[in-house]
C-alpha positions as CSV (number, residue, x, y, z in Angstrom):
1,M,-7.1,-1.4,36.9
2,N,-10.7,-0.5,36.0
3,L,-12.4,-0.3,32.7
4,L,-11.9,2.5,31.9
5,A,-8.2,3.2,32.9
6,T,-8.1,0.5,31.1
7,T,-9.3,1.5,27.6
8,V,-7.5,4.9,28.3
9,A,-3.7,3.0,28.6
10,V,-4.7,1.0,25.4
11,F,-5.6,3.9,23.3
12,A,-3.0,6.0,24.6
13,A,-0.4,3.1,22.5
14,F,-2.4,3.9,19.6
15,S,-2.8,8.0,20.1
16,S,-0.2,8.7,17.7
17,Q,-3.1,7.5,14.7
18,L,-5.4,9.8,15.4
19,G,-4.7,13.0,13.5
20,M,-4.9,11.0,10.3
21,A,-7.2,12.3,7.7
22,Q,-11.0,11.5,7.3
23,D,-10.0,9.9,3.4
24,K,-7.1,7.4,4.9
25,P,-7.7,4.1,3.1
26,R,-9.2,1.4,5.3
27,V,-8.9,-2.6,5.5
28,D,-10.0,-4.5,2.5
29,T,-13.4,-5.4,5.3
30,T,-14.1,-1.3,5.8
31,E,-17.4,-1.6,4.1
32,N,-18.4,-5.1,5.3
33,W,-18.2,-3.5,8.8
34,R,-19.8,-0.5,7.8
35,V,-22.5,-2.2,6.4
36,A,-23.0,-4.4,9.8
37,T,-23.1,-2.3,12.1
38,E,-26.0,0.2,10.3
39,S,-27.8,-2.7,9.7
40,F,-27.5,-3.5,13.4
41,S,-28.3,0.2,14.4
42,R,-31.4,0.2,12.0
43,D,-32.8,-3.2,12.6
44,N,-32.1,-2.7,16.7
45,F,-32.8,1.3,17.6
46,K,-35.8,1.8,16.8
47,H,-37.2,5.0,19.1
48,P,-38.4,8.4,17.9
49,A,-35.7,10.3,20.0
50,W,-32.4,8.3,20.3
51,G,-33.2,5.7,17.7
52,Y,-31.3,5.0,14.0
53,G,-33.1,8.4,13.0
54,H,-30.5,9.9,15.3
55,S,-27.2,7.8,15.2
56,K,-27.4,8.9,11.4
57,R,-28.1,12.8,12.7
58,V,-24.8,12.6,14.7
59,Y,-22.9,10.7,12.5
60,A,-23.8,13.6,9.4
61,L,-23.4,16.8,12.1
62,A,-19.8,15.4,13.9
63,K,-18.7,15.1,10.2
64,T,-19.7,18.7,8.8
65,L,-18.3,19.8,12.9
66,A,-15.3,18.8,12.0
67,R,-15.1,19.6,8.8
68,A,-15.7,22.9,9.5
69,D,-12.7,22.9,11.8
70,N,-10.8,21.7,9.7
71,A,-10.4,19.4,11.8
72,A,-8.5,15.8,11.8
73,V,-10.4,13.1,12.9
74,D,-10.9,9.8,11.6
75,D,-14.1,9.1,9.7
76,D,-14.7,4.9,10.9
77,V,-14.1,6.0,14.4
78,L,-17.1,9.1,13.9
79,F,-19.2,6.3,12.4
80,A,-19.0,3.7,14.4
81,A,-20.1,5.7,17.7
82,A,-22.3,7.6,16.4
83,M,-24.1,4.2,15.2
84,M,-23.9,2.5,18.4
85,H,-23.6,5.1,21.1
86,D,-27.3,5.2,22.6
87,I,-27.1,0.9,22.3
88,A,-27.4,0.8,26.2
89,A,-30.4,3.0,26.1
90,F,-32.7,-0.2,24.8
91,P,-34.1,-2.9,26.8
92,N,-31.6,-5.6,25.2
93,W,-28.5,-3.8,26.6
94,A,-29.9,-1.6,29.6
95,S,-29.2,-2.0,32.9
96,V,-30.5,-0.5,35.6
97,D,-27.5,0.4,38.1
98,K,-25.2,2.2,35.0
99,D,-25.6,5.4,33.0
100,H,-26.1,3.9,29.3
101,A,-22.9,5.5,28.2
102,D,-20.9,3.6,30.8
103,K,-22.4,0.5,30.3
104,A,-22.3,0.8,26.1
105,V,-18.2,0.8,27.5
106,E,-18.6,-2.9,28.4
107,I,-20.5,-4.3,25.4
108,L,-19.0,-2.6,22.4
109,P,-15.9,-3.8,21.9
110,E,-16.8,-7.3,21.5
111,M,-19.4,-6.3,19.4
112,L,-17.2,-4.2,17.3
113,S,-14.7,-7.1,17.0
114,T,-17.8,-9.4,15.7
115,N,-18.8,-6.9,13.1
116,G,-15.1,-6.9,11.6
117,F,-14.6,-3.2,12.9
118,P,-10.4,-2.8,13.4
119,K,-9.7,-3.6,16.9
120,E,-6.5,-1.2,16.8
121,M,-9.1,1.6,16.3
122,I,-11.7,0.5,18.9
123,P,-10.5,2.3,21.7
124,A,-11.0,5.4,20.3
125,V,-14.9,4.7,19.5
126,I,-15.0,3.6,23.0
127,E,-13.9,6.9,24.2
128,A,-15.9,9.0,22.4
129,V,-18.7,6.9,23.3
130,R,-18.3,7.1,27.0
131,T,-18.1,11.0,26.5
132,H,-21.3,11.3,24.3
133,M,-23.4,13.1,26.5
134,F,-23.5,16.8,27.1
135,D,-22.3,16.9,30.7
136,R,-19.2,15.1,29.9
137,K,-15.9,15.9,29.4
138,P,-14.4,14.5,25.7
139,A,-10.8,15.4,25.0
140,L,-9.8,13.1,21.8
141,P,-10.8,14.7,18.4
142,E,-13.5,12.3,17.3
143,A,-15.1,12.1,21.0
144,V,-15.3,16.0,20.9
145,Y,-17.7,16.0,17.7
146,I,-19.7,13.2,18.6
147,H,-20.3,15.0,21.9
148,D,-21.2,17.9,20.6
149,A,-23.9,16.5,17.7
150,D,-25.2,14.6,20.3
151,T,-25.9,17.7,22.1
152,L,-26.8,19.7,19.4
153,D,-29.8,17.3,18.0
154,W,-31.2,18.1,21.5
155,L,-31.6,21.6,20.5
156,G,-33.0,23.2,17.5
157,A,-36.5,21.7,16.0
158,I,-35.1,18.5,15.6
159,G,-35.1,18.5,19.9
160,A,-38.1,19.6,19.9
161,Y,-39.4,17.1,17.8
162,R,-37.6,14.4,19.7
163,L,-38.4,15.4,23.2
164,I,-42.2,15.5,21.8
165,A,-42.4,12.4,19.9
166,I,-41.9,10.4,23.4
167,V,-44.5,12.6,25.7
168,E,-46.8,9.3,27.0
169,T,-45.6,7.0,24.9
170,G,-44.6,4.4,27.9
171,E,-44.1,4.2,31.8
172,N,-41.4,7.1,33.1
173,Q,-41.9,8.8,30.2
174,P,-43.0,12.7,30.5
175,D,-46.3,14.3,29.8
176,A,-46.5,17.5,27.2
177,K,-46.2,19.6,30.1
178,M,-43.1,18.0,31.4
179,A,-41.2,17.8,28.1
180,L,-41.6,21.6,26.8
181,G,-40.0,22.0,30.4
182,L,-37.4,19.6,30.0
183,L,-36.8,21.9,26.6
184,E,-36.6,25.0,28.3
185,Q,-33.9,23.4,30.1
186,R,-31.6,22.2,27.6
187,L,-32.1,25.9,26.4
188,T,-29.9,26.7,29.8
189,Q,-27.4,23.3,30.1
190,A,-26.4,22.1,27.0
191,P,-24.5,25.3,26.0
192,A,-21.8,24.4,28.6
193,G,-21.5,21.4,27.5
194,V,-20.6,22.6,23.8
195,V,-16.5,21.8,23.1
196,S,-15.4,22.9,19.5
197,H,-15.7,26.0,17.6
198,A,-18.4,24.8,15.4
199,G,-20.5,23.6,17.3
200,K,-20.9,26.6,19.8
201,R,-21.5,28.4,15.9
202,E,-24.1,25.7,15.7
203,L,-25.6,26.0,18.9
204,Q,-26.4,29.8,18.7
205,K,-29.1,28.6,15.6
206,R,-30.2,25.9,17.2
207,R,-31.0,28.0,20.7
208,S,-32.7,30.2,18.6
209,S,-34.7,28.1,17.1
210,L,-36.0,26.2,19.8
211,K,-36.5,29.1,21.7
212,K,-39.1,30.4,18.7
213,I,-41.0,27.2,19.0
214,L,-41.2,27.2,22.5
215,T,-42.3,31.4,22.9
216,E,-45.3,30.3,20.2
217,L,-45.8,26.9,22.3
218,R,-45.8,28.8,25.6
219,A,-48.3,31.8,24.0
220,Q,-50.7,28.9,22.2
221,S,-50.9,27.3,25.1
222,R,-51.5,29.5,28.3
223,S,-47.7,28.3,29.0
224,F,-48.2,24.9,28.5
225,E,-51.1,24.8,30.5
226,D,-53.4,23.3,28.2
227,L,-51.2,21.0,26.6
C-alpha cells in the first residue's frame, strides 16, 4: 500500500472525529505544540510569496471561510496544516522529483509528532496539506478550506504582491513581464479550483481586485513591455 493509501486508511479510522466544533477542548499540550509549530514556521519559512506571512493568511482565511459556511472544522487541524503546508517548498526539505505537497506528506507525520501534535489528528493534517494546491481536489472539511484559502491568496492585491515580490530574486524566478502573465493565468485557472460556497464568494472579490491592478499596469507599461 502506498503512502497516500495508507494515510487515507488511517484517517478513515478517525473520520467520526472530523465533525467536531472548532472550540472543542484539546489535550493540555495543545498550546505547546502550537507555539512550537508557529515558531518553526516563523523561523524557517522566510519567503515573500510562500513564507510565514502566507501561512498566517491561509489559516486566518480558512477559518473565516469555514465560519461563513457554518462548517464544522477542527481548528487544530487548520492551524497545523496552514503553518506547515509549504514546508517542502524550502531547500532544506524540498525534493527535485516530487511536488512540494507530496514531499510534505512524507516528512510531516514525524515532525508533527515531535512537536507534540495529537497523533490521532495527523492524518487529517496530511490530507489537507496533500490537496492544498488549486489544481487538486480536497474532500475533508479542513482540506477544503485550506485548499480554498491557499488558492485565494494568489488572487486580489495580495496575489499581485506575492508574485511581483519574487521577480528576478534568484535562479528560475520570473521577470516582471512573466510574473504578470502568470497572474493573468491565475484569473482563468483558479476559479475552477475553488470548492466552498464562501470561497466562491470571496473569489469574485479577489478576481475583480486583481483585474483592476492588471488593467492599470497594462495601461501604464505598454502592455507590460516597459516593465
